[in-house]
C-alpha positions as CSV (number, residue, x, y, z in Angstrom):
1,M,128.4,-189.6,313.7
2,P,130.0,-189.3,310.2
3,Q,128.8,-191.8,307.7
4,I,131.5,-194.5,307.3
5,K,132.9,-194.3,303.7
6,F,133.5,-197.4,301.5
7,Y,136.1,-197.8,298.8
8,N,134.1,-199.2,296.0
9,R,130.4,-198.9,296.9
10,P,127.9,-196.4,298.3
11,A,128.0,-195.9,302.1
12,V,125.6,-198.0,304.1
13,P,124.7,-197.7,307.8
14,M,127.4,-199.1,310.1
15,E,126.7,-200.6,313.5
16,M,128.9,-198.7,316.0
17,H,128.9,-201.6,318.5
18,K,129.8,-205.3,318.6
19,V,127.4,-208.0,319.6
20,K,128.3,-209.9,322.8
21,I,124.9,-211.5,323.7
22,V,122.6,-213.0,321.1
23,Q,119.0,-214.2,321.1
24,K,117.7,-216.8,318.6
25,L,115.0,-215.7,316.2
26,N,112.2,-217.9,314.8
27,L,110.7,-217.6,311.3
28,L,107.5,-219.7,311.3
29,P,106.4,-221.3,308.0
30,A,104.0,-219.1,306.1
31,R,100.8,-221.1,306.7
32,Q,101.5,-221.3,310.4
33,R,101.8,-217.5,310.5
34,L,98.2,-217.3,309.1
35,E,97.0,-219.5,311.9
36,K,98.8,-217.3,314.5
37,M,97.3,-214.2,312.9
38,K,93.8,-215.7,313.2
39,E,94.4,-216.6,316.8
40,A,95.5,-213.0,317.5
41,G,92.4,-211.5,315.9
42,F,94.5,-209.8,313.2
43,N,95.9,-207.6,315.9
44,T,99.7,-207.7,316.0
45,F,99.7,-206.7,319.7
46,L,98.2,-210.1,320.5
47,L,100.8,-212.2,318.7
48,H,103.2,-214.2,320.9
49,N,106.8,-213.0,320.6
50,G,108.0,-216.5,319.9
51,D,106.0,-216.5,316.7
52,I,107.6,-213.3,315.3
53,F,110.8,-213.1,313.2
54,M,111.4,-209.3,313.1
55,D,109.7,-207.5,316.0
56,M,109.3,-203.9,314.8
57,L,106.2,-203.1,316.9
58,T,107.9,-200.6,319.1
59,D,111.1,-199.2,320.5
60,S,109.6,-199.1,324.0
61,G,111.4,-201.3,326.5
62,V,113.0,-203.5,323.9
63,N,116.3,-201.5,323.3
64,A,119.5,-203.3,323.9
65,M,121.4,-202.5,327.0
66,S,125.2,-201.9,326.8
67,D,127.7,-203.9,328.8
68,N,128.1,-201.0,331.2
69,M,124.4,-200.8,331.8
70,Q,124.1,-204.5,332.6
71,S,127.1,-204.4,334.9
72,A,125.7,-201.4,336.8
73,M,122.6,-203.5,337.8
74,L,124.8,-205.4,340.2
75,R,125.3,-202.2,342.2
76,A,121.6,-201.6,342.9
77,D,120.6,-200.7,346.5
78,D,117.3,-202.6,346.9
79,A,116.1,-200.7,350.1
80,Y,112.3,-200.1,350.0
81,A,112.8,-196.5,351.2
82,G,115.8,-194.2,350.9
83,S,117.6,-196.3,348.2
84,E,120.9,-194.8,347.2
85,T,120.1,-195.9,343.7
86,F,117.3,-193.4,343.6
87,Y,119.6,-190.5,344.7
88,R,122.1,-191.5,342.0
89,M,119.4,-191.5,339.4
90,R,118.0,-188.1,340.6
91,D,121.4,-186.5,340.6
92,K,122.2,-187.8,337.1
93,L,118.9,-186.4,335.7
94,E,119.6,-183.1,337.5
95,E,123.1,-183.0,335.9
96,I,121.5,-183.5,332.4
97,F,118.3,-181.5,332.7
98,G,119.1,-179.0,335.4
99,I,116.0,-179.9,337.4
100,G,116.5,-181.6,340.8
101,N,112.9,-182.7,341.7
102,L,112.2,-186.2,340.5
103,L,109.0,-188.2,340.8
104,P,109.8,-191.7,339.7
105,T,107.2,-193.8,337.8
106,H,107.1,-197.2,336.2
107,Q,106.8,-195.8,332.6
108,G,105.7,-192.9,330.5
109,R,102.0,-193.4,330.6
110,A,102.1,-193.3,334.4
111,C,103.7,-189.8,334.1
112,E,100.8,-188.8,331.8
113,H,98.3,-190.1,334.3
114,I,99.8,-188.2,337.2
115,I,100.1,-184.9,335.2
116,A,96.6,-185.2,333.9
117,Q,95.2,-186.2,337.3
118,H,96.7,-183.1,338.9
119,F,96.0,-180.5,336.3
120,V,93.0,-181.5,334.1
121,K,89.5,-180.5,335.1
122,P,86.3,-181.0,333.1
123,G,86.2,-178.6,330.2
124,N,89.9,-177.8,330.3
125,C,91.9,-177.5,327.1
126,I,95.4,-179.0,326.7
127,I,97.4,-177.6,323.8
128,M,99.7,-180.1,322.0
129,N,101.7,-180.1,318.8
130,Y,100.3,-183.6,318.3
131,H,98.8,-186.2,320.6
132,F,100.0,-189.6,321.6
133,T,97.3,-192.2,322.2
134,T,97.7,-192.4,326.0
135,S,98.4,-188.7,326.5
136,K,95.1,-187.9,324.9
137,A,93.2,-190.7,326.6
138,H,94.2,-189.5,330.1
139,V,93.0,-186.0,329.3
140,T,89.6,-187.0,327.8
141,R,89.0,-189.5,330.6
142,L,89.0,-186.5,333.0
143,G,86.7,-184.4,330.8
144,G,89.3,-182.3,329.1
145,H,89.9,-181.9,325.4
146,V,93.1,-181.8,323.3
147,E,93.8,-179.1,320.7
148,E,96.4,-180.5,318.2
149,L,98.1,-177.5,316.6
150,I,100.7,-179.1,314.4
151,I,102.0,-177.0,311.5
152,D,100.3,-177.9,308.2
153,E,103.5,-179.5,306.9
154,G,103.3,-182.0,309.7
155,L,100.5,-183.8,308.0
156,V,102.1,-183.8,304.5
157,T,103.4,-187.3,304.3
158,K,106.0,-186.8,301.6
159,S,108.2,-183.8,301.9
160,D,111.6,-182.6,302.8
161,Y,110.5,-180.3,305.6
162,P,113.1,-180.9,308.4
163,F,110.9,-180.2,311.5
164,K,107.4,-181.5,310.8
165,G,106.7,-181.8,314.5
166,N,106.7,-178.0,315.0
167,I,103.6,-176.4,316.6
168,D,101.9,-173.6,314.6
169,L,102.3,-170.4,316.6
170,E,99.4,-168.6,315.0
171,K,97.1,-171.5,315.8
172,V,98.4,-171.3,319.4
173,K,97.5,-167.6,319.6
174,A,94.1,-168.3,318.2
175,C,93.5,-171.2,320.6
176,I,94.5,-169.0,323.6
177,A,92.1,-166.3,322.4
178,K,89.3,-168.8,322.0
179,E,89.7,-170.9,325.1
180,G,91.1,-168.2,327.5
181,A,94.4,-168.8,329.1
182,E,92.8,-169.7,332.5
183,N,91.1,-172.7,330.9
184,I,94.3,-174.1,329.3
185,A,95.7,-176.6,331.9
186,Y,99.0,-176.8,330.1
187,M,100.9,-176.9,326.8
188,R,102.4,-180.3,326.1
189,L,105.1,-180.4,323.4
190,E,106.3,-183.8,322.2
191,A,109.9,-183.9,321.2
192,G,109.6,-186.4,318.4
193,T,105.9,-186.6,317.4
194,N,105.2,-190.3,317.5
195,L,101.9,-190.5,315.6
196,I,103.1,-188.6,312.5
197,G,106.2,-190.6,312.0
198,G,108.6,-189.6,314.8
199,Q,109.0,-186.2,313.2
200,P,111.1,-183.8,315.2
201,I,110.4,-180.3,316.6
202,S,113.1,-177.6,316.4
203,Y,114.6,-175.8,319.4
204,E,113.6,-172.5,317.8
205,N,110.0,-173.6,317.6
206,M,110.0,-174.9,321.2
207,K,111.4,-171.6,322.5
208,A,108.9,-169.5,320.6
209,A,105.9,-171.7,321.8
210,T,107.0,-171.8,325.4
211,D,107.7,-168.0,325.4
212,L,104.1,-167.5,324.2
213,A,102.7,-169.8,326.9
214,R,104.7,-168.1,329.6
215,Q,103.4,-164.7,328.5
216,H,99.9,-166.0,329.2
217,G,100.8,-167.8,332.4
218,I,100.3,-171.3,330.9
219,L,102.2,-174.2,332.3
220,T,104.7,-175.8,329.9
221,V,105.3,-179.6,329.7
222,L,107.8,-181.5,327.6
223,D,107.3,-185.2,326.7
224,A,110.9,-186.2,326.4
225,S,110.3,-189.9,325.6
226,L,111.7,-189.6,322.1
227,L,114.1,-186.8,322.9
228,Q,117.2,-188.7,321.9
229,D,116.2,-188.9,318.2
230,N,115.0,-185.3,318.4
231,L,118.4,-184.2,319.8
232,H,120.1,-185.8,316.8
233,F,117.9,-184.0,314.3
234,I,118.3,-180.6,316.1
235,K,122.1,-181.0,315.9
236,T,122.2,-182.1,312.3
237,R,119.3,-180.1,310.8
238,E,119.1,-176.8,312.8
239,E,121.9,-174.5,311.7
240,S,122.3,-172.6,314.9
241,M,122.8,-175.8,316.9
242,K,125.4,-177.6,314.8
243,D,128.3,-176.4,317.1
244,K,126.5,-177.3,320.3
245,T,127.1,-180.5,322.1
246,I,124.2,-182.9,322.8
247,R,124.4,-182.0,326.5
248,E,124.3,-178.3,325.8
249,I,121.2,-178.7,323.5
250,T,119.5,-180.9,326.1
251,R,120.0,-178.3,328.8
252,M,118.8,-175.5,326.5
253,I,115.6,-177.4,325.8
254,A,114.9,-178.3,329.5
255,D,115.3,-174.7,330.5
256,L,112.2,-173.9,328.5
257,Y,109.8,-176.1,330.5
258,D,108.1,-176.2,333.9
259,I,107.8,-180.0,333.7
260,V,109.8,-182.6,331.8
261,Y,108.6,-186.2,331.8
262,F,109.8,-189.2,329.9
263,S,109.4,-192.9,329.4
264,A,112.7,-194.6,330.1
265,R,111.5,-197.5,328.0
266,K,112.6,-195.1,325.2
267,F,114.8,-192.4,326.7
268,G,117.7,-194.2,328.5
269,F,117.6,-197.7,326.9
270,G,115.9,-199.3,329.9
271,R,112.4,-199.5,331.6
272,G,110.8,-196.9,333.8
273,G,109.9,-193.3,333.8
274,G,110.0,-190.0,335.6
275,I,108.6,-186.5,336.0
276,L,111.0,-183.6,336.6
277,V,109.2,-180.7,338.3
278,R,111.0,-177.3,338.4
279,D,108.9,-175.6,341.0
280,E,109.5,-177.0,344.5
281,K,106.0,-176.3,345.8
282,L,104.4,-177.9,342.7
283,F,106.7,-180.9,343.1
284,H,105.5,-181.4,346.7
285,D,101.9,-180.9,345.6
286,M,102.3,-183.8,343.2
287,E,104.3,-186.1,345.5
288,D,101.2,-187.9,346.9
289,Y,100.4,-189.5,343.6
290,I,103.5,-191.6,343.6
291,P,102.9,-193.8,346.7
292,M,99.1,-193.8,345.8
293,F,99.6,-195.1,342.2
294,E,103.2,-196.2,341.6
295,G,105.3,-197.1,344.6
296,F,107.4,-195.4,347.2
297,L,109.0,-192.1,346.4
298,T,112.4,-193.6,345.9
299,Y,111.5,-196.2,343.3
300,G,108.0,-195.4,341.9
301,G,107.3,-198.8,340.5
302,M,110.7,-199.3,339.0
303,S,113.2,-202.1,339.7
304,V,116.2,-200.6,341.3
305,K,118.4,-202.7,339.1
306,E,116.8,-201.1,336.1
307,M,117.3,-197.7,337.7
308,E,121.0,-198.3,338.0
309,A,121.1,-199.4,334.4
310,L,119.3,-196.2,333.4
311,I,121.8,-194.0,335.2
312,I,124.4,-195.3,332.6
313,G,121.8,-195.2,329.9
314,F,121.1,-191.5,330.4
315,D,124.8,-190.8,329.9
316,E,124.8,-192.9,326.7
317,T,121.8,-190.9,325.5
318,M,124.1,-187.9,325.6
319,D,126.5,-189.5,323.1
320,E,126.0,-188.5,319.5
321,D,127.7,-191.7,318.2
322,I,125.1,-193.7,320.1
323,I,121.9,-191.8,319.5
324,S,122.6,-191.3,315.8
325,Q,122.4,-195.1,315.2
326,G,118.6,-195.2,315.1
327,P,118.0,-192.3,312.8
328,I,120.7,-193.5,310.4
329,F,119.2,-197.0,310.0
330,I,115.7,-195.6,309.8
331,N,116.8,-193.2,307.1
332,H,118.4,-196.0,305.1
333,C,115.2,-198.0,305.2
334,V,113.1,-195.0,304.3
335,T,115.4,-193.9,301.5
336,E,115.6,-197.4,299.9
337,L,111.9,-198.0,300.0
338,D,111.1,-194.5,298.7
339,G,113.5,-195.1,295.8
340,M,111.6,-198.3,295.0
341,G,108.4,-196.4,294.8
342,V,106.9,-197.5,298.1
343,P,105.0,-194.5,299.6
344,M,106.9,-193.6,302.8
345,I,106.7,-190.8,305.4
346,T,109.5,-188.5,304.5
347,P,111.9,-187.2,305.6
348,G,112.9,-190.2,307.8
349,G,112.2,-189.4,311.4
350,G,113.0,-191.1,314.7
351,L,111.6,-194.2,316.3
352,G,111.0,-196.1,313.0
353,A,110.4,-196.1,309.3
354,H,106.8,-195.3,308.5
355,I,104.8,-196.5,305.5
356,D,102.1,-194.2,304.2
357,A,99.3,-196.8,304.4
358,R,96.7,-194.4,303.0
359,Q,98.7,-194.2,299.7
360,V,99.5,-197.9,299.6
361,M,96.0,-199.0,300.5
362,E,94.1,-196.3,298.5
363,H,91.7,-199.1,297.3
364,L,90.3,-199.5,300.9
365,P,88.0,-197.0,302.8
366,Q,89.3,-195.8,306.2
367,E,86.4,-197.6,308.0
368,Q,88.1,-200.9,307.0
369,Y,91.3,-199.9,308.7
370,P,93.8,-199.8,305.8
371,A,96.9,-199.5,308.1
372,G,95.7,-202.3,310.3
373,A,95.2,-204.5,307.2
374,L,98.6,-203.7,305.9
375,V,100.4,-204.4,309.2
376,A,98.6,-207.8,309.4
377,A,99.6,-208.6,305.8
378,L,103.3,-207.7,306.6
379,Y,103.3,-210.4,309.4
380,L,101.8,-212.9,307.0
381,C,104.3,-212.1,304.3
382,G,107.6,-212.2,306.2
383,G,107.0,-212.7,309.9
384,I,107.5,-209.0,310.6
385,R,105.5,-207.3,313.3
386,G,104.9,-203.6,312.8
387,M,102.3,-201.3,314.4
388,E,99.2,-199.7,313.0
389,R,99.2,-196.0,313.5
390,G,96.0,-194.8,311.9
391,T,92.2,-195.0,312.4
392,L,92.4,-198.2,314.4
393,S,94.6,-196.4,317.0
394,E,91.9,-193.7,317.4
395,E,88.9,-193.7,319.6
396,R,85.4,-193.4,318.4
397,N,83.5,-190.1,318.5
398,P,81.0,-189.6,321.4
399,D,78.1,-190.6,319.0
400,G,79.8,-193.9,318.1
401,S,81.0,-192.9,314.6
402,E,84.6,-193.5,313.5
403,H,87.1,-190.8,314.2
404,F,89.2,-191.0,311.0
405,A,92.9,-190.5,311.6
406,S,94.7,-187.6,309.8
407,V,97.5,-190.0,308.8
408,E,97.3,-193.7,308.1
409,M,100.7,-195.3,308.8
410,V,102.4,-198.6,309.4
411,R,105.3,-198.1,311.8
412,L,108.4,-200.3,311.5
413,A,110.2,-199.4,314.7
414,F,113.9,-199.8,315.1
415,P,114.7,-200.7,318.7
416,R,118.1,-199.2,319.5
417,R,121.2,-201.5,319.0
418,V,119.1,-204.5,318.1
419,F,118.9,-205.1,314.3
420,T,121.7,-205.5,311.8
421,L,121.9,-204.2,308.3
422,S,121.1,-207.6,306.7
423,Q,117.9,-207.8,308.8
424,T,117.0,-204.3,307.7
425,E,117.5,-205.4,304.0
426,Y,115.2,-208.4,304.6
427,V,112.5,-206.0,305.8
428,I,113.0,-203.7,302.8
429,D,112.7,-206.7,300.5
430,R,109.4,-208.0,302.0
431,V,107.8,-204.5,302.2
432,K,108.6,-204.1,298.5
433,W,107.0,-207.4,297.6
434,L,103.9,-206.6,299.6
435,Y,103.6,-203.2,297.9
436,D,103.7,-204.8,294.5
437,H,100.9,-207.1,295.6
438,R,99.0,-204.5,297.6
439,H,95.7,-204.8,295.7
440,M,95.3,-208.3,297.1
441,I,95.0,-206.9,300.6
442,G,91.4,-206.4,301.9
443,G,89.9,-204.7,304.9
444,L,89.3,-205.6,308.5
445,R,86.3,-205.3,310.9
446,F,86.0,-205.5,314.7
447,V,84.6,-208.6,316.3
448,H,85.7,-207.4,319.8
449,E,86.1,-203.6,320.3
450,P,87.1,-202.2,323.7
451,K,85.8,-198.7,324.4
452,T,89.3,-197.3,325.3
453,L,92.6,-197.9,323.6
454,R,91.0,-200.5,321.4
455,F,94.1,-201.1,319.3
456,F,95.8,-202.9,322.3
457,T,93.4,-205.7,322.9
458,G,90.7,-205.5,320.2
459,K,90.1,-208.4,317.8
460,L,89.3,-208.2,314.2
461,E,88.5,-210.4,311.2
462,P,89.1,-209.9,307.5
463,V,86.1,-208.8,305.4
464,S,86.9,-211.6,302.8
465,D,89.3,-214.5,302.3
466,W,92.1,-212.1,301.2
467,P,94.7,-213.4,303.7
468,E,94.5,-216.9,302.2
469,K,94.8,-215.6,298.6
470,L,97.7,-213.2,299.5
471,L,99.6,-216.0,301.2
472,E,99.2,-218.3,298.2
473,A,100.9,-215.7,296.0
474,Y,103.6,-215.3,298.6
475,I,104.3,-219.0,298.9
476,A,104.4,-219.2,295.1
477,D,107.3,-216.7,295.1
478,F,109.2,-217.7,298.3
479,G,108.1,-221.3,299.3
480,E,106.3,-222.8,302.2
481,D,109.0,-222.3,304.8
482,Q,109.6,-218.6,304.2
């Protein structure tokens, strides 16, 4: 989508849709937010949605449906088995990806569970450009291990490198030589690396990596959950792709892989998921997992109403005017804050704007969870719920010591077609205030720490009375009711 030009001011992001249904937001007074944060154990996942003003935790399952998606839900065939809705969904995905074998699931992590369950054996290696929390947890639970082979530029927080999600081909070759191809269960590439700031992977890099895997007989798997943002970046940043349509690029990407899976909570603007399996025999070998863990083979744990909406959502995901909206708003947020001196992950990627918490919170050691402390402070000072993406999101080493994250970030997700420019400007303003008062933010420590995926349900407490002192400074500038 071309940037809309203005007559007498710089261009700003423009919503390419009109709002027809609204939902009231609630901004609690500042002192009430402190009480809610204490009740939630300083974990933004445990906050009640009614206590949040700007919910930027995730883009998963919270994207706005279009009028066409909502109206399609009335068409749903709710038969337990043999639903025509399933066949329409399968055919739409085959039209887009060129793969006709669909295993439906309730969301992306169910796909990861089934893939890992089928392929991973104790001692196996899984090659990734970068892990996602659940993709890694499913592998390690089964006794496998993950080798993250992201290019060095991927972990450089501030740069202008256009495809920081690329996998390092020389590292892949070295890993294959070390592990042996027969011990590598599969190569998983994530199109839009979530945990390093939604940074994209190029088509050229995907092709080279999958060619290398194929030469050694290694199965190739694409996590397409964040594919829509990645498609936008390939079209706008990869010179050889600029004349291709989004549908053409999508098919070219899909043709590289044996398995494509996705969370429809991200890809398709709805809720659900699916695994597309190219080989028919492999598809039938994996079928049993669906009725065992998900639901029958023609709904897989999804609501058929959501499935009908997704059929339309998949088409909308092939529209450049629609999928460019997220990256354009994210880029505006990143560019504005970067210009104000706030350390950001650059260039702006997909999914959300990412604050470089290690730089902002350089006065805190990693064992005090600087990104977790910053995301808690952001809720206190603005009612904004972001997500910690750092050491708190990691799992401990086998000996119980902390596994320090390569990157400490706070993610401010931009659910698709949800927030306006004025709301984005409010977030920019509060982040800037917090950055200017960053030395008032202290650390956190666990009081309840689950063994697996602790960031979801763990509870923490501040190491001092820093939340009260920070809030007093905020109230002095903005008042009690802000």
